[in-house]
LOMI-394219 format. One record per residue (C-alpha): residue in three letters; z, y, x. Coordinates in Angstrom, 1 decimal, always signed. Example, Ala and Ser with C-alpha at 12.3 -4.5 7.8 and 13.67 -1.06 7.14 Angstrom:
2
['ALA' [+7.8 -4.5 +12.3]] ['SER' [+7.1 -1.1 +13.7]] 
//
This chain:
442
['MET' [+131.6 +210.4 +41.3]] ['ILE' [+132.2 +207.9 +44.1]] ['GLU' [+135.7 +206.3 +43.8]] ['ASN' [+138.2 +206.5 +46.7]] ['THR' [+138.7 +203.0 +47.2]] ['ILE' [+136.2 +200.0 +48.1]] ['ASN' [+136.2 +196.9 +45.4]] ['PRO' [+137.7 +194.1 +47.6]] ['THR' [+136.0 +191.5 +45.6]] ['CYS' [+132.7 +192.9 +46.5]] ['THR' [+132.3 +192.5 +50.1]] ['ARG' [+129.0 +191.0 +51.9]] ['ARG' [+126.6 +190.1 +49.4]] ['THR' [+123.9 +187.3 +49.9]] ['PHE' [+121.8 +189.1 +52.2]] ['LEU' [+124.6 +189.4 +54.7]] ['LYS' [+125.7 +186.1 +54.9]] ['GLY' [+122.9 +184.7 +57.0]] ['THR' [+122.8 +187.7 +59.3]] ['ALA' [+126.5 +187.9 +59.9]] ['ALA' [+126.6 +184.3 +61.0]] ['THR' [+123.7 +185.0 +63.5]] ['ILE' [+125.5 +187.9 +65.2]] ['ALA' [+128.8 +185.9 +65.0]] ['ALA' [+127.5 +182.9 +66.7]] ['PRO' [+128.2 +182.2 +70.5]] ['LEU' [+125.1 +182.1 +72.9]] ['ILE' [+125.8 +179.0 +74.5]] ['LEU' [+125.6 +179.2 +78.5]] ['ARG' [+123.8 +176.3 +79.4]] ['SER' [+124.8 +174.0 +82.4]] ['GLY' [+123.2 +174.8 +85.7]] ['MET' [+122.3 +178.5 +84.8]] ['LEU' [+124.4 +179.9 +87.4]] ['GLY' [+124.2 +180.3 +91.3]] ['ALA' [+120.7 +179.4 +92.8]] ['GLU' [+119.5 +177.8 +89.3]] ['SER' [+119.9 +181.0 +87.7]] ['PRO' [+116.8 +182.7 +86.0]] ['SER' [+115.5 +185.5 +87.9]] ['ASN' [+116.1 +187.7 +84.5]] ['ARG' [+119.8 +187.2 +84.3]] ['ILE' [+121.3 +190.5 +84.9]] ['SER' [+124.5 +190.9 +87.1]] ['VAL' [+127.2 +192.8 +85.2]] ['GLY' [+130.2 +194.6 +86.6]] ['ILE' [+133.3 +195.1 +84.5]] ['ILE' [+135.1 +198.3 +85.2]] ['GLY' [+138.3 +198.5 +83.0]] ['THR' [+140.0 +195.4 +82.0]] ['GLY' [+142.4 +196.2 +79.4]] ['ARG' [+142.8 +195.0 +75.9]] ['GLN' [+139.2 +196.0 +74.8]] ['SER' [+137.4 +194.6 +77.6]] ['HIS' [+139.4 +191.2 +77.7]] ['VAL' [+139.3 +190.6 +73.7]] ['ILE' [+136.0 +192.0 +72.9]] ['ASN' [+133.7 +193.1 +75.7]] ['VAL' [+134.1 +190.5 +78.3]] ['PRO' [+133.8 +187.4 +75.9]] ['GLN' [+130.4 +188.8 +74.5]] ['PHE' [+128.9 +189.1 +77.8]] ['LEU' [+130.2 +185.7 +78.8]] ['ARG' [+128.4 +184.1 +76.2]] ['SER' [+125.0 +185.8 +76.6]] ['ASN' [+122.3 +183.9 +78.2]] ['ARG' [+121.0 +187.3 +79.5]] ['ALA' [+123.7 +188.2 +81.8]] ['THR' [+126.2 +186.8 +84.6]] ['VAL' [+129.6 +188.7 +85.0]] ['THR' [+130.0 +189.0 +88.7]] ['ALA' [+132.6 +191.5 +89.2]] ['VAL' [+135.8 +193.0 +87.8]] ['CYS' [+137.7 +196.3 +88.7]] ['ASP' [+140.9 +197.9 +87.3]] ['VAL' [+143.7 +199.9 +88.8]] ['ASP' [+146.1 +197.5 +87.4]] ['ARG' [+146.3 +194.3 +89.6]] ['TRP' [+147.7 +192.0 +86.9]] ['ARG' [+145.2 +192.8 +84.3]] ['MET' [+142.2 +192.5 +86.6]] ['GLU' [+143.3 +188.9 +87.7]] ['GLN' [+143.6 +188.1 +84.2]] ['GLU' [+140.0 +189.1 +83.7]] ['ARG' [+138.6 +187.5 +86.8]] ['ASP' [+140.5 +184.2 +85.7]] ['GLN' [+138.7 +184.6 +82.3]] ['VAL' [+135.6 +185.0 +83.9]] ['ASN' [+135.6 +182.2 +86.6]] ['ASN' [+137.3 +179.7 +84.1]] ['PHE' [+134.5 +180.4 +81.7]] ['TYR' [+131.4 +179.7 +84.1]] ['ALA' [+133.4 +176.7 +85.5]] ['GLU' [+133.7 +175.0 +82.3]] ['ALA' [+129.9 +176.0 +81.5]] ['ASN' [+128.9 +174.4 +84.8]] ['GLY' [+130.6 +171.4 +84.0]] ['ASN' [+131.9 +171.1 +87.5]] ['GLY' [+135.4 +172.5 +87.2]] ['SER' [+135.0 +175.2 +89.9]] ['TYR' [+133.5 +178.7 +90.0]] ['ASP' [+134.8 +181.8 +91.9]] ['GLY' [+131.8 +184.1 +91.8]] ['CYS' [+133.6 +186.8 +89.9]] ['LYS' [+135.0 +189.2 +92.5]] ['MET' [+137.8 +191.7 +92.1]] ['TYR' [+137.9 +195.4 +93.0]] ['ASP' [+140.7 +198.2 +93.1]] ['ASP' [+138.5 +200.7 +93.3]] ['PHE' [+135.3 +201.5 +90.8]] ['ARG' [+133.5 +203.1 +93.6]] ['GLU' [+133.4 +199.7 +95.7]] ['LEU' [+132.0 +197.8 +93.0]] ['LEU' [+129.2 +200.5 +92.3]] ['ALA' [+128.3 +200.1 +96.0]] ['ARG' [+127.1 +196.6 +95.4]] ['ASP' [+123.3 +196.4 +95.8]] ['ASP' [+123.4 +192.9 +93.9]] ['ILE' [+125.2 +194.5 +90.5]] ['ASP' [+122.3 +195.5 +88.0]] ['ALA' [+124.9 +196.9 +85.2]] ['VAL' [+128.2 +197.8 +84.1]] ['MET' [+130.6 +197.9 +81.3]] ['ILE' [+133.2 +201.0 +81.4]] ['SER' [+136.0 +200.2 +79.4]] ['SER' [+138.4 +202.4 +80.8]] ['PRO' [+140.7 +205.1 +79.2]] ['ASP' [+138.6 +207.7 +77.4]] ['HIS' [+139.2 +210.5 +80.2]] ['TRP' [+137.3 +208.2 +83.0]] ['HIS' [+134.0 +207.5 +80.8]] ['VAL' [+132.2 +210.5 +81.8]] ['PRO' [+133.1 +210.4 +85.4]] ['MET' [+132.6 +206.7 +85.7]] ['GLY' [+129.3 +206.5 +83.7]] ['ILE' [+128.0 +209.4 +86.2]] ['ALA' [+128.9 +207.4 +89.1]] ['ALA' [+127.3 +204.4 +87.7]] ['LEU' [+124.3 +205.8 +86.8]] ['ARG' [+124.0 +207.8 +90.2]] ['ALA' [+124.5 +204.5 +92.0]] ['GLY' [+121.5 +203.0 +90.1]] ['LYS' [+123.4 +201.1 +87.7]] ['HIS' [+122.6 +200.4 +83.9]] ['ALA' [+125.7 +201.7 +81.9]] ['SER' [+127.4 +200.5 +78.5]] ['ILE' [+130.2 +202.8 +78.2]] ['GLU' [+133.1 +202.4 +75.6]] ['LYS' [+133.6 +205.0 +72.6]] ['PRO' [+134.6 +207.6 +72.5]] ['LEU' [+132.1 +208.5 +75.0]] ['SER' [+133.9 +211.6 +76.2]] ['THR' [+137.2 +214.1 +75.7]] ['CYS' [+134.9 +217.2 +75.3]] ['ILE' [+131.5 +218.3 +74.6]] ['ALA' [+130.6 +219.7 +78.0]] ['HIS' [+131.5 +216.4 +79.9]] ['GLY' [+129.4 +214.7 +77.4]] ['ARG' [+126.5 +216.7 +77.9]] ['MET' [+126.8 +216.1 +81.8]] ['LEU' [+126.7 +212.5 +81.3]] ['CYS' [+123.5 +212.9 +79.1]] ['ASP' [+121.7 +215.0 +81.6]] ['VAL' [+122.3 +212.4 +84.1]] ['ALA' [+121.1 +209.8 +82.2]] ['ASP' [+117.6 +211.6 +81.6]] ['GLU' [+117.5 +212.3 +85.2]] ['THR' [+117.8 +208.7 +86.2]] ['GLY' [+116.0 +207.1 +83.2]] ['LEU' [+118.5 +203.9 +83.4]] ['VAL' [+119.4 +202.2 +80.2]] ['THR' [+122.6 +203.6 +78.8]] ['ARG' [+124.5 +202.3 +75.5]] ['THR' [+127.5 +204.0 +73.7]] ['ASP' [+129.5 +200.8 +73.1]] ['SER' [+130.5 +200.5 +69.5]] ['GLU' [+129.9 +197.6 +67.5]] ['PHE' [+129.4 +199.3 +63.8]] ['ARG' [+125.7 +199.8 +64.1]] ['SER' [+125.5 +195.9 +64.7]] ['LEU' [+127.5 +195.4 +61.5]] ['PRO' [+125.3 +194.0 +58.4]] ['ASN' [+126.9 +195.9 +56.0]] ['PHE' [+126.7 +199.2 +57.9]] ['TRP' [+123.0 +198.8 +58.8]] ['LYS' [+122.3 +197.8 +55.7]] ['ALA' [+123.9 +201.0 +53.9]] ['VAL' [+121.8 +203.1 +56.5]] ['GLU' [+118.6 +201.2 +55.6]] ['ILE' [+119.2 +201.8 +52.0]] ['VAL' [+120.0 +205.5 +52.4]] ['ARG' [+117.2 +206.1 +54.8]] ['ASN' [+114.8 +204.5 +52.2]] ['GLY' [+115.4 +206.7 +49.7]] ['ARG' [+117.3 +204.3 +47.2]] ['ILE' [+120.1 +206.6 +46.4]] ['GLY' [+117.7 +209.4 +46.2]] ['GLN' [+118.2 +212.8 +48.1]] ['LEU' [+121.5 +212.5 +50.1]] ['GLU' [+123.9 +215.2 +49.2]] ['GLU' [+127.1 +214.1 +50.6]] ['VAL' [+128.9 +211.8 +52.6]] ['ARG' [+133.0 +210.9 +52.7]] ['VAL' [+134.4 +209.3 +55.8]] ['SER' [+138.1 +208.3 +55.9]] ['THR' [+140.0 +206.9 +58.8]] ['PRO' [+143.2 +204.9 +59.1]] ['GLY' [+146.3 +207.0 +59.9]] ['ASP' [+148.2 +206.7 +63.5]] ['THR' [+151.5 +205.6 +64.7]] ['GLU' [+154.8 +207.7 +64.9]] ['PRO' [+155.1 +210.5 +67.6]] ['VAL' [+157.2 +209.8 +70.5]] ['GLY' [+159.2 +212.6 +72.3]] ['ASN' [+159.4 +213.3 +76.0]] ['PRO' [+160.8 +210.1 +77.7]] ['GLU' [+162.1 +210.2 +81.4]] ['PRO' [+159.9 +209.6 +84.2]] ['MET' [+160.0 +205.9 +85.5]] ['ASP' [+159.4 +203.8 +88.6]] ['ILE' [+155.4 +203.2 +89.0]] ['PRO' [+155.0 +199.4 +88.3]] ['GLU' [+154.0 +197.2 +91.2]] ['GLY' [+150.3 +196.5 +91.1]] ['LEU' [+149.4 +199.8 +89.4]] ['ASN' [+147.6 +202.5 +91.3]] ['TYR' [+149.0 +205.0 +89.1]] ['ASP' [+147.3 +208.1 +91.0]] ['LEU' [+144.1 +206.5 +90.5]] ['TRP' [+144.8 +205.9 +87.0]] ['LEU' [+145.3 +209.5 +86.3]] ['GLY' [+142.0 +210.4 +88.2]] ['PRO' [+140.6 +213.6 +86.5]] ['ALA' [+143.7 +214.3 +84.5]] ['PRO' [+146.3 +216.8 +85.1]] ['GLU' [+149.3 +215.2 +87.3]] ['ALA' [+152.0 +213.8 +85.5]] ['PRO' [+155.3 +211.8 +85.7]] ['TYR' [+154.8 +207.9 +85.4]] ['THR' [+156.4 +206.7 +82.1]] ['GLU' [+155.4 +203.3 +80.6]] ['LEU' [+154.4 +204.9 +77.0]] ['ARG' [+151.9 +207.3 +79.1]] ['VAL' [+149.8 +204.4 +80.1]] ['HIS' [+150.4 +200.8 +78.9]] ['PRO' [+153.1 +198.1 +79.1]] ['PRO' [+152.9 +196.1 +82.3]] ['ASN' [+151.8 +192.7 +82.2]] ['GLN' [+150.6 +192.8 +78.8]] ['MET' [+147.1 +192.7 +77.3]] ['ARG' [+146.9 +193.1 +73.8]] ['VAL' [+149.4 +195.8 +73.0]] ['ARG' [+148.0 +199.0 +72.1]] ['PRO' [+148.4 +201.6 +75.2]] ['GLY' [+150.6 +204.8 +74.9]] ['TRP' [+147.5 +206.8 +76.4]] ['LEU' [+145.7 +206.9 +73.1]] ['ARG' [+148.0 +209.2 +71.7]] ['ILE' [+147.8 +211.8 +74.7]] ['SER' [+145.6 +214.7 +74.7]] ['ASP' [+145.2 +214.6 +78.3]] ['TYR' [+143.4 +211.4 +78.1]] ['THR' [+141.9 +211.0 +74.4]] ['ASN' [+141.1 +213.2 +71.4]] ['GLY' [+143.0 +210.7 +69.6]] ['MET' [+142.0 +209.0 +66.1]] ['ILE' [+139.7 +211.9 +65.0]] ['THR' [+137.2 +210.6 +67.9]] ['ASN' [+138.5 +206.8 +68.2]] ['TRP' [+137.6 +205.7 +64.4]] ['GLY' [+135.0 +208.8 +64.1]] ['SER' [+132.9 +207.7 +66.9]] ['HIS' [+132.5 +204.5 +64.7]] ['LEU' [+132.1 +205.8 +61.2]] ['ASN' [+130.6 +209.1 +61.8]] ['ASP' [+128.1 +207.5 +63.9]] ['ILE' [+127.0 +205.6 +60.9]] ['VAL' [+126.6 +209.1 +58.9]] ['GLN' [+124.7 +210.4 +61.5]] ['TRP' [+122.3 +207.7 +61.8]] ['ALA' [+122.0 +207.5 +58.1]] ['ASN' [+121.4 +211.4 +57.9]] ['ASN' [+118.7 +211.0 +60.5]] ['SER' [+120.7 +213.6 +62.5]] ['ASP' [+121.9 +211.4 +65.4]] ['ARG' [+120.3 +213.7 +68.0]] ['SER' [+121.4 +216.8 +66.6]] ['GLY' [+124.4 +217.5 +64.3]] ['PRO' [+126.1 +219.7 +61.5]] ['VAL' [+126.0 +223.4 +61.7]] ['SER' [+129.2 +224.3 +60.3]] ['VAL' [+132.5 +222.9 +60.0]] ['SER' [+136.0 +224.0 +58.6]] ['GLY' [+139.3 +222.5 +57.7]] ['SER' [+142.9 +221.9 +58.8]] ['GLY' [+145.2 +219.4 +60.3]] ['SER' [+148.3 +218.9 +62.2]] ['PHE' [+149.4 +217.7 +65.5]] ['SER' [+152.4 +215.4 +67.1]] ['GLU' [+154.7 +217.1 +69.7]] ['GLY' [+156.0 +215.6 +72.8]] ['LEU' [+154.2 +212.9 +75.0]] ['TRP' [+152.2 +211.8 +72.1]] ['ASP' [+150.7 +214.9 +70.9]] ['THR' [+147.0 +214.1 +69.5]] ['ILE' [+146.1 +215.0 +66.1]] ['THR' [+148.2 +213.3 +63.2]] ['ALA' [+146.2 +214.6 +60.1]] ['PHE' [+142.9 +216.3 +59.6]] ['ASP' [+140.7 +217.2 +56.4]] ['LEU' [+137.4 +218.7 +57.5]] ['VAL' [+134.3 +219.7 +55.8]] ['TYR' [+130.9 +219.9 +57.5]] ['SER' [+127.5 +221.2 +56.5]] ['TYR' [+124.2 +220.2 +57.9]] ['ALA' [+121.0 +222.0 +57.9]] ['ASN' [+119.4 +219.9 +55.2]] ['GLY' [+122.2 +220.5 +53.0]] ['VAL' [+124.2 +217.3 +53.1]] ['LYS' [+127.9 +217.8 +53.3]] ['LEU' [+130.4 +215.6 +55.1]] ['TYR' [+133.8 +215.2 +54.3]] ['TYR' [+136.0 +213.7 +57.1]] ['THR' [+139.9 +213.0 +56.4]] ['MET' [+142.4 +210.9 +58.1]] ['GLY' [+144.9 +208.3 +56.3]] ['GLY' [+142.9 +206.4 +54.3]] ['THR' [+140.9 +203.0 +54.9]] ['PRO' [+138.0 +203.1 +57.4]] ['THR' [+135.3 +203.9 +54.9]] ['VAL' [+131.9 +205.6 +54.6]] ['ALA' [+130.6 +206.6 +51.1]] ['PHE' [+127.1 +207.9 +50.5]] ['ARG' [+126.4 +209.9 +47.3]] ['GLY' [+122.7 +210.7 +46.6]] ['SER' [+120.9 +212.4 +43.6]] ['GLU' [+120.0 +208.6 +42.3]] ['GLY' [+123.3 +206.8 +43.1]] ['TRP' [+125.8 +205.8 +45.6]] ['ILE' [+126.5 +203.2 +48.4]] ['ARG' [+130.1 +202.8 +49.9]] ['VAL' [+130.9 +200.4 +53.2]] ['GLY' [+134.0 +199.7 +54.6]] ['TYR' [+135.0 +197.8 +57.9]] ['PRO' [+134.8 +195.3 +58.4]] ['ASN' [+132.5 +193.9 +56.0]] ['ALA' [+132.8 +195.6 +52.5]] ['ILE' [+129.7 +196.9 +50.6]] ['GLU' [+129.0 +198.0 +47.3]] ['ALA' [+126.4 +200.1 +45.5]] ['SER' [+125.9 +202.0 +42.3]] ['ASN' [+122.6 +199.4 +41.9]] ['PRO' [+123.8 +195.9 +43.2]] ['ASP' [+120.0 +195.0 +43.3]] ['TRP' [+119.8 +197.5 +46.5]] ['LEU' [+121.8 +195.1 +48.4]] ['GLU' [+119.3 +192.3 +47.9]] ['GLU' [+116.2 +194.0 +48.5]] ['SER' [+114.1 +193.9 +51.6]] ['PRO' [+112.5 +197.1 +52.7]] ['GLY' [+108.7 +197.6 +52.1]] ['ALA' [+106.3 +197.6 +54.9]] ['ASP' [+106.4 +201.3 +55.6]] ['GLU' [+110.1 +201.6 +55.3]] ['LEU' [+113.0 +201.2 +57.8]] ['ASP' [+113.9 +197.8 +58.4]] ['LEU' [+116.9 +197.0 +60.5]] ['SER' [+117.1 +193.4 +60.0]] ['GLY' [+116.4 +192.9 +63.5]] ['THR' [+119.4 +194.9 +64.9]] ['MET' [+121.4 +192.8 +67.6]] ['GLU' [+124.9 +192.3 +68.4]] ['ASP' [+126.2 +195.3 +70.7]] ['LYS' [+126.1 +193.7 +74.1]] ['GLU' [+122.8 +191.8 +73.4]] ['ASP' [+121.3 +195.3 +72.7]] ['PHE' [+122.2 +196.6 +75.8]] ['LEU' [+120.9 +193.6 +77.9]] ['HIS' [+117.6 +193.4 +75.9]] ['ALA' [+116.8 +196.7 +76.7]] ['ILE' [+117.6 +196.4 +80.4]] ['GLN' [+115.5 +193.0 +80.3]] ['THR' [+112.5 +195.0 +78.5]] ['GLY' [+112.6 +198.4 +79.9]] ['GLY' [+113.3 +199.7 +76.3]] ['LYS' [+116.0 +202.0 +74.9]] ['THR' [+119.3 +200.6 +73.1]] ['ILE' [+120.1 +201.4 +69.5]] ['LYS' [+122.8 +204.1 +70.7]] ['PRO' [+122.0 +205.7 +73.9]] ['VAL' [+124.6 +208.2 +75.3]] ['GLU' [+122.7 +211.0 +73.7]] ['VAL' [+123.6 +209.4 +70.3]] ['GLY' [+126.7 +208.7 +71.2]] ['HIS' [+127.6 +212.1 +72.8]] ['ARG' [+126.3 +213.8 +69.4]] ['THR' [+128.6 +211.7 +67.3]] ['VAL' [+131.7 +212.6 +69.4]] ['SER' [+130.8 +216.0 +69.4]] ['LEU' [+130.7 +216.1 +65.7]] ['CYS' [+134.2 +214.9 +65.8]] ['GLN' [+135.2 +217.2 +68.6]] ['ILE' [+134.0 +220.5 +66.7]] ['GLY' [+136.4 +219.4 +64.1]] ['LEU' [+139.3 +219.2 +66.4]] ['ILE' [+138.4 +222.5 +67.7]] ['ALA' [+138.0 +224.1 +64.2]] ['VAL' [+141.8 +222.7 +63.4]] ['LYS' [+143.0 +224.1 +66.6]] ['VAL' [+141.8 +227.6 +66.0]] ['ALA' [+142.3 +227.6 +62.2]] ['ARG' [+139.3 +229.4 +60.9]] ['PRO' [+135.6 +227.9 +59.9]] ['LEU' [+133.2 +227.9 +62.6]] ['ARG' [+129.3 +228.1 +63.1]] ['TRP' [+127.8 +225.3 +65.3]] ['ASN' [+124.7 +225.6 +66.7]] ['PRO' [+123.3 +221.9 +67.9]] ['ASP' [+120.5 +222.9 +69.8]] ['ILE' [+122.4 +224.6 +72.2]] ['GLU' [+125.8 +223.1 +71.9]] ['GLN' [+127.7 +226.4 +71.4]] ['PHE' [+129.6 +227.9 +68.5]] ['GLU' [+128.0 +231.2 +67.2]] ['GLY' [+129.9 +234.3 +68.1]] ['ASP' [+133.3 +232.7 +68.8]] ['ASP' [+134.4 +232.9 +72.5]] ['GLU' [+137.7 +231.3 +71.8]] ['ALA' [+136.2 +228.1 +70.2]] ['ASN' [+133.7 +227.9 +72.9]] ['ALA' [+136.6 +228.1 +75.7]] ['LEU' [+137.6 +224.7 +74.3]] ['LEU' [+134.4 +223.1 +74.8]] ['GLN' [+135.5 +221.7 +78.1]] ['HIS' [+138.6 +220.3 +79.4]] ['PRO' [+139.9 +221.0 +83.0]] ['VAL' [+139.5 +218.3 +85.6]] ['ARG' [+141.8 +217.7 +88.5]] ['GLY' [+139.9 +216.9 +91.7]] ['ASN' [+136.2 +216.8 +92.3]] ['TRP' [+135.4 +213.7 +89.7]] ['MET' [+132.2 +215.1 +87.9]] 
//
């Protein structure tokens, strides 16, 4: 039986050290790579959403890539947008060696950025309720799109995004870095190549969440924030700081991450990382489970997302997935011949440590060439290929989480048909597959 904790002394094995260093190493932007001397294959990238995730993680990856140039940023919060513009321009000024660069432009409205013919691709790092409308608009404007996870707030909207992606044929990526982390892809490689025998069960745990917040009084909208556009497709609601994010701060966790009008909460936030690894290892990342049952509880007040859950899923191939909240971020696989367990960021251990040192055989799945997430996106654009996690895959992962959320809400086991994305014989559950939208945003 697999234990519930990861051995902290057994993290990256020898096989991980070199690969991890490769993924983490910056891609140096050579002097003279900008402006008129830019190579023709450099991809012009626009950044939509300039909050914590964008500023700390997403934009720095694009900046250090020799495949791309960040040419525009957009946000409804003027202060945040200015911080991002300065981050980009200062980086390129230093890289050029002349101390000056102002090629990154600002846009208050994402539709203005999408109207630029010279932007090839966008990184969408907005709050969750904006992912699908912005993604659809970007694809219809002819832009390749990398979109933050969780990809959607409901299954019906995620399917709409996937349909538009199929229609346009543009490159898409669901932006989660977990497939690029060596311990996670190595675990998938080991499972898919049969080292643990027939996969029988997977156990996933996510961290807990912060304390609930009641119903604070409405506040004046801060200067520089277009609150109506921030709400966008979400219902009308009075402004309060704990609904959005603290003014003039970049690294504080925003309040919207705990409000069901804008997100599903931790069940999809962490679930979009961890359950994606489950789907990948089970070779079901374009499908999903066939049943779900479980229990959970919710906050009350402004912060009203799910605060606890204990879910059991069944797949058509007999695999069981146990998904719970309240532990360390872990994925543990058990098969007929052994087990392997990984934890974020870099823990990995197995019943047979030799598996961690082995290279795949000639006819086996070999994931050692897995790229960093932004490089995967840019490489696919350059080559006309596909990313390792297009929106169809990201949609299937978040759908798994969302049907679990619905099972908790209706408080009964549900049968799920992943082919038609409907519950079998349950009108009440099917009614929860789509969130209402304010205005004509889809």
